[in-house]
C-alpha positions as CSV (number, residue, x, y, z in Angstrom):
1,M,61.9,75.2,71.8
2,R,65.5,74.2,72.0
3,A,68.5,76.2,70.6
4,G,72.1,75.8,71.3
5,G,71.4,72.9,73.7
6,R,69.3,75.2,75.9
7,S,65.6,75.4,76.6
8,W,64.0,78.7,75.5
9,D,60.9,80.1,76.9
10,P,58.8,81.2,73.8
11,A,57.7,84.2,75.7
12,E,61.3,85.4,75.9
13,V,62.4,85.1,72.2
14,T,60.7,85.9,68.9
15,V,61.0,84.7,65.4
16,R,61.8,87.8,63.3
17,P,59.0,88.2,60.7
18,A,59.9,87.5,57.1
19,D,58.3,90.3,55.2
20,Y,60.3,90.1,52.0
21,D,57.3,89.6,49.8
22,D,54.9,92.0,51.6
23,D,57.5,94.8,52.0
24,P,60.6,94.1,49.8
25,G,61.7,97.7,50.0
26,R,62.5,97.2,53.7
27,F,65.1,94.6,52.9
28,L,66.4,96.3,49.8
29,A,66.9,99.5,51.7
30,A,70.2,98.0,53.0
31,E,71.7,98.6,49.6
32,E,70.7,102.3,49.5
33,H,73.3,103.7,51.8
34,P,77.0,103.0,52.5
35,H,77.5,100.5,55.3
36,D,80.1,98.0,56.4
37,D,78.8,94.6,55.3
38,V,79.8,91.0,56.0
39,H,79.1,89.6,52.6
40,P,82.5,90.5,51.0
41,H,84.3,89.2,54.1
42,V,82.4,85.8,53.9
43,A,83.1,85.6,50.2
44,A,86.8,86.1,50.8
45,R,86.8,83.5,53.6
46,F,85.1,80.9,51.4
47,A,87.7,81.6,48.6
48,A,90.6,81.2,51.1
49,A,89.1,77.9,52.2
50,G,89.2,76.7,48.6
51,A,85.5,76.5,48.1
52,R,84.2,76.1,44.6
53,T,80.5,75.3,45.2
54,V,78.4,77.4,47.7
55,L,74.9,77.1,49.0
56,D,73.4,80.4,50.2
57,V,70.5,79.7,52.5
58,G,68.2,82.6,52.8
59,G,70.2,84.3,50.1
60,G,67.5,86.7,49.2
61,N,68.3,88.8,46.1
62,G,71.8,87.3,45.8
63,R,74.0,89.8,47.6
64,L,76.5,87.1,48.4
65,A,76.0,85.1,45.2
66,R,77.0,88.0,43.0
67,L,80.4,88.2,44.7
68,L,81.4,84.6,44.1
69,P,81.9,84.1,40.4
70,P,84.9,86.5,40.2
71,L,86.4,84.3,43.0
72,S,85.9,81.2,40.9
73,M,82.9,79.9,43.0
74,R,79.5,78.8,41.8
75,C,76.5,79.5,44.1
76,L,73.0,78.1,44.5
77,V,70.6,80.6,46.2
78,I,67.9,79.0,48.5
79,D,65.1,81.2,49.7
80,L,61.3,81.1,50.4
81,S,60.6,84.5,49.0
82,P,59.4,84.6,45.3
83,V,60.0,88.3,45.2
84,M,63.6,88.0,46.3
85,L,64.3,85.0,44.1
86,A,63.0,86.9,41.1
87,L,65.9,89.4,41.8
88,A,68.5,86.7,42.5
89,P,71.1,85.5,40.0
90,R,70.5,82.0,38.7
91,P,70.6,79.2,39.7
92,C,68.1,79.7,42.6
93,V,65.5,77.4,44.2
94,R,62.5,78.2,46.4
95,A,63.0,75.9,49.4
96,D,63.0,75.8,53.2
97,G,66.4,76.0,54.9
98,S,65.3,73.4,57.5
99,R,64.6,70.9,54.7
100,L,67.3,71.4,52.1
101,P,66.7,69.6,48.8
102,I,70.4,68.9,48.5
103,A,72.3,65.6,48.8
104,D,74.6,64.8,51.8
105,D,78.2,66.0,51.5
106,A,77.4,67.9,48.3
107,V,78.9,71.5,48.6
108,D,82.1,73.1,49.7
109,A,80.5,76.0,51.7
110,V,77.1,77.0,53.1
111,A,76.1,80.6,54.1
112,A,73.2,81.6,56.3
113,L,73.7,85.3,56.6
114,Y,71.1,87.4,58.5
115,T,68.5,84.7,58.2
116,L,68.6,82.2,61.1
117,Y,66.5,84.5,63.3
118,H,63.6,83.7,60.9
119,F,63.6,80.1,62.1
120,A,61.6,79.0,65.2
121,D,64.5,76.6,65.8
122,P,67.7,77.6,64.0
123,V,69.3,74.4,65.0
124,E,67.3,72.6,62.4
125,A,68.7,74.8,59.6
126,I,72.2,74.6,60.9
127,T,71.9,70.7,61.1
128,Q,70.8,70.7,57.4
129,A,73.7,73.0,56.5
130,R,76.2,70.6,58.1
131,R,74.6,67.6,56.4
132,V,75.1,69.0,52.9
133,L,78.6,70.2,53.6
134,R,81.4,67.9,52.3
135,P,84.0,66.9,54.9
136,G,86.3,69.9,55.4
137,G,83.6,72.2,54.2
138,L,82.9,75.6,55.7
139,F,79.7,77.1,57.2
140,A,79.1,80.8,57.9
141,A,76.3,82.4,59.8
142,C,75.9,85.9,61.1
143,A,73.5,88.0,63.2
144,P,73.5,91.4,64.9
145,N,73.6,91.6,68.7
146,R,70.4,92.5,70.6
147,D,72.2,95.8,71.6
148,S,73.5,96.7,68.1
149,H,72.9,100.3,67.0
150,P,72.0,101.6,70.5
151,E,71.9,105.1,69.0
152,L,68.5,104.1,67.4
153,A,67.1,102.4,70.5
154,E,64.4,105.0,71.1
155,L,63.2,104.8,67.5
156,V,63.2,101.1,66.8
157,P,60.2,99.2,68.2
158,G,61.4,96.2,70.2
159,W,65.0,97.3,70.2
160,G,67.0,95.0,72.5
161,S,64.5,92.1,72.5
162,A,65.8,88.6,71.9
163,S,65.3,86.6,68.7
164,T,66.0,82.9,68.1
165,F,69.4,83.7,66.7
166,D,71.2,86.8,68.1
167,G,74.9,87.6,67.9
168,E,75.3,87.0,71.7
169,D,74.2,83.4,71.4
170,A,75.2,82.5,67.8
171,L,78.5,80.8,68.6
172,D,76.9,78.5,71.2
173,I,74.0,77.6,68.9
174,V,76.2,76.7,65.9
175,A,78.6,74.8,68.2
176,S,75.7,72.7,69.4
177,V,75.5,71.2,65.9
178,F,79.1,71.0,64.9
179,T,80.1,68.5,67.6
180,A,81.6,65.6,65.7
181,P,85.3,64.8,65.9
182,G,87.3,67.2,63.8
183,D,84.6,69.9,63.7
184,H,85.8,73.4,64.5
185,V,83.8,76.5,65.4
186,A,85.1,80.1,65.7
187,T,83.7,83.6,65.6
188,D,84.6,87.0,64.2
189,R,82.9,89.6,66.3
190,W,82.4,93.3,65.6
191,D,81.7,96.0,68.1
192,G,82.5,99.5,66.9
193,P,81.5,102.7,65.0
194,L,81.1,100.9,61.6
195,V,78.2,102.7,60.0
196,T,77.7,106.5,59.5
197,L,74.4,108.0,58.5
198,S,75.4,111.1,56.6
199,T,72.1,112.1,55.1
200,V,68.3,111.8,55.7
201,S,68.2,109.3,52.9
202,D,70.8,107.2,54.7
203,A,68.9,107.4,58.0
204,I,65.6,106.4,56.3
205,A,67.2,103.4,54.7
206,S,68.8,102.3,58.0
207,L,65.5,102.7,59.9
208,R,63.7,100.7,57.1
209,V,66.2,97.9,57.6
210,H,65.4,98.0,61.3
211,G,61.7,97.3,60.5
212,L,60.1,100.7,60.3
213,S,57.5,101.4,57.6
214,A,58.5,103.8,54.9
215,A,56.3,106.6,56.4
216,S,57.6,105.9,60.0
217,A,61.2,105.8,58.9
218,S,60.9,109.1,57.0
219,A,59.4,110.8,60.0
220,A,61.9,109.3,62.5
221,A,64.9,110.1,60.3
222,R,64.1,113.8,60.5
223,T,64.5,113.7,64.2
224,L,68.1,112.6,64.1
225,E,71.1,114.9,64.4
226,L,73.2,114.0,61.3
227,P,75.8,112.8,60.6
228,L,75.2,110.0,63.1
229,T,77.7,107.1,63.6
230,L,76.1,103.9,64.7
231,T,77.8,101.3,67.0
232,A,77.4,98.0,65.2
233,R,77.6,94.8,67.3
234,G,77.3,91.2,66.2
235,C,79.3,88.4,64.7
236,V,80.0,86.0,62.0
237,V,80.3,82.3,63.1
238,Y,82.4,80.0,61.0
239,A,82.2,76.2,61.4
240,T,84.3,73.6,59.6
241,K,82.9,70.1,59.2
242,G,85.6,67.6,60.3
243,L,87.2,65.2,57.9
244,R,86.1,61.6,58.1
245,P,88.8,59.3,59.7
246,S,90.5,57.2,57.1
247,S,89.7,53.5,57.3
């Protein structure tokens, strides 16, 4: 497997399971408690870049898509999960992010938020995103760090293990695709006390997002001293597709 121009040992990284149809409540738990979220920031960044058409790859139930119409943007949600797409605003299409059914140079912006770690090789999805971007268009991807939310390390199975797209490596992986003249890649990193679990319900929702079953999350949440502030670490990577030189 190759990612970010490097060779990965498959034994060292994992593809995060996509359980959105088998356990949709795990994903939807993210909406059940107050937390600092990247979606409004990405929406504002797209608007500032002058985007009017947006493709949201792995857009799930449309968390980003719902923020865009008030900012004069139209969005097409792409996802493989029928359960999530049933909850998403229209238009939406069931498709694989590594084989986008979109023409070259067709959209102003592409988002891939909290989704690239579901790909065995995220470079394939990022390459597709760059292909469908118009020259001057903006791509945004994000992921948590492997060491995000260390306060939950003892409760989350596999905490700290590497996936195919973690915050620590995200910039390099995206930069390995946006290499043409005029392409530009930058990152907004976060590392601080951004999330506070005030109630048992908050804690259960957070642990569900981290992959625990409903029963396990409920039991584990009751072992925590609340309120508990979590240290969130990760980043959003923004990449601009360079303009074609004039002939």
